[in-house]
N, C-alpha and C positions, 0 to 999 in steps of 0.2 A: 492520501488519507485525510479525511475531514473528521474532526471531533466535535460533537454537539452536546452542549449542556442545555437542553431544551425541555422545559416542563410540559408545554402544550403538545398533546398528541397529534393535533392537526399540523402544527408547524414541524414536528418531527417527521411526519409522513412527507411533507413537502420538501424537507431537507434531503431525505433519502432519494427523492426523485431528482433533486438538483445536482447530486453528486455525479461525477463522471463514471460511466459503466466500468472502467478499469480499476476504480479505487473503492476502498471501504469508507463507509460513513458510520462512525461508531457513536451510538447513542446511550448504551448502557453505562450508567455512571461509574461503576467499578472498573469496567474495561476501559472507559474513557480516561480515568485517572492513570491506569497502567500505560495506555498508549501515549499519554502526555509525558509521563516520566521516562519511558523506555523506548518509545517509537519515534518516528520522524513524520509528524503530521505537517500538512501544508497550510492548515487553517484551523482555528478554534472558533466555533459559533456558539454564542450565548443568547439565551432568551431573555425576555424582560425581567424575570425574577432573578436572573443570574448576571445582571449587568456588571457586578463587581468581581466576577470570576477572573482569576489571573493564572496563567500557566506556570508550571514548576520550572526551575532552572534546568537547562538541558545542555548536552555536550556541544551542540552545534550553535544554535541561537534560538531565541524565542519565536514561535510562529505567530503570524498576525492573528488578531482577535477581532471578529466581526460580531457586533451586538445588534440583535434584532429587537429594537426597543418597541414599546407599546405604540409610540407615535408613528414609527415606520410601518408597523403592521396595520394600524388604522388608516394611514394614508394609502397604502396599497389597496385596502378594501374599498375606499372611496373611489380610487381610480378604476378599479375593476367594475364597479357598479355603473360608472359613467361611460364605460367603453362600449362601443357598438357591437363588438364581437361576441359579447355574452359568454366569455370564457369561464369554465368551471373554476371555482375558488381555488382548489388545490393546484390546478394547472397554472393559474395566474401566479400564485404564491411561489411555486417551484421555479417558474420563469424569472421572477424578480430575485429570488435567492440566488439562482444561477448567475444572473447578471452581477450581483454584488460579490459573489465568490470570485468571478472572473477578474474583478477589479482589485480585490483585497488579498487574495491568496498568492503565495509564491508561485511565480510562473514556471520557473525551472528549479528543480531540486536536484540533489545528488543522485536520486533514483532515476530521474529523467536523463541525466548525463550518463549514468551507468547503462541504461537500456540502449541509449544511442551508441555507446561504445560496443556493447554486445552485438548490436545489429551490424556494425562494421566488421566485427570479428567473424560473424556468421556469413557476411557477404551479401546480405539482403535484409530488408525490414522484417522485424519480428511480428508474427500474427497477433491479432488483438487478444485472443485467449491467453497466449503466452505472456504478453505484457501484463494482463490482468493478474495472472498467477504470480509473476515476478514482482509486480508492484506491491501486492499484498504482503508477500513474504519479506521483502526488503524494507518496507516501511514499518513493519511491526514484527520483527523476527522473534521477539520473546514470546509472542502469542502463537505465531505459526511455527512452533517447534516440533510438531508432528502432524499427521494427516487429519486428525479429528477436526480441528477448527477450519482447515481448508475444505474438507468435505462439507461442513456446515455452510460455508460461504457459497458452495456450489449447489446447495440444496440436495445433497446426496449422502448416502452412507459411505464409509471408507471403502467397503467392498465394491459398491457401485462405481465409485470414483476410479479405483484400480482397474475395474473391468472396462471402463471407457478407454483408458490408456492402452490396455492390453488389446482391445479390438482394433485400435489404430496402429498397432505395432510399435508403440512407444514404450520406453522403460517405465517402471513404476513412478507415479507422481512424487514419491518420496525422494527419488534420485534428483529430480529438478529442485525440490524443496531444499535439499542439502546444498546444492550448488548456489542457490540464491542466498541462503543463510551465510555461506562462505563469502559471497560478495559483500554482504553487510558487515561481516567481520573485517574484511580487508579495508572497507571504507572507514570503519571505526578506528582501526589501527593506524590509518594514515595520519591521525592526530597523534603525534609522537609524545604529547604530554600525558596521555592516558596509558595505563598499564594493561597487560593482558588480562589480569584478574578483573579490572574494571570493565573491560569489554565483555568478558564472559558473563559477568553479573548483569550488565545492561541487555545483552542479547539472548539471555535465557539458557546459557550453558551451566551445567552443574558445578563446574570448577574451571580454573584456567588450564589445568592438565587435560580435562575433557575437551576443551576447545582446541588445544594444541594437537591432541591425537586425532581429532576429527578433521582438522584442516590438513594435517600431514597425510592422512590416509586418503583423503579425497583429492586434494589438489597438489600434493607433494611439495607444499610450501610450508615453511616454518612461519610463525608470527612475525619474526624479524624480516623475512623475505616479503611477506604479504604487506608490510608497511610501505614498501617502495613502489614507485611507478612501474619498474620492471616486473615486480611481482604481480601487480594488478594486471598488466598486459599478459603475463604468462597464464594467469587464472582465466582471463577471458578467452584466450586462444584454446586452452585445454578444454574448457567448457564447450566452446563452439565445435571443436573437432569431434568430441565424444557424443554430444547430445543435440547439436543444432545443424545437422547436415540438411541437404535439400529435402530428402524424404521425410525427416522428422518435422521440418517446418511445414511441409505440405500436410502432414497429419494434424498438426496443430491448427492449421487453417480450417480443418473440418470440425473443429470444436468451438466455433464462435459463440455458441450458446452455453458454454461452460459456466459462465457467470451471468446471472439474469440482469439485463440492463434496466436501469431506473430512468425512464423517460417520462416527461410530463405530457 
């Protein structure tokens, strides 16, 4: 997930194109504040008017901050005009932003490691659509607490999203959403200095009791068990056995267009 505090609409559009197709690029200021406080972004991008923006304290660590200064944007435009390719301005800017993101952003996050673990539990690499679904939910679980924001990210209504899963013979997308939120819970609980109530508040559960009941009903793990490496492995294996069999993963491969890719 990339968070952008960008006032210029053209630069905002370029940043959207520069983001990886599997991740969210959040530009709405209110939602960006929430994502910074309660999510797990890999980078914060500020525009020239926001050069002094600073991320809030977080449970893990502060994400890198990339400032697109007026001088940088001006230099890019000069380079574009002198380039023989005659590349469109938005394509050029998206390419340059993508290069800077690649240098500045965290290369490997806990979500990357979790997806790798889950692929091993499933016995094969996860399809792109499934990774995009998982990454969005795990990087911003307080936002993706029901199907409405997920359907919006897909450009569909909730009914249409459910229908796509049904036609593929897959369980409701809500079933996958619950599992990925549970993975976020287990990760947050792995920090033994935080309480269940703090994790519930951070990840969008109404109370610590609600979190405990949800985890136990879905994964058969208590929060105490979920804090451990053994609990994490049990969660992954249970998820893989119930929802990530060969047939399910093949169905997911048929939904590569679930999230619209942003390519320059």
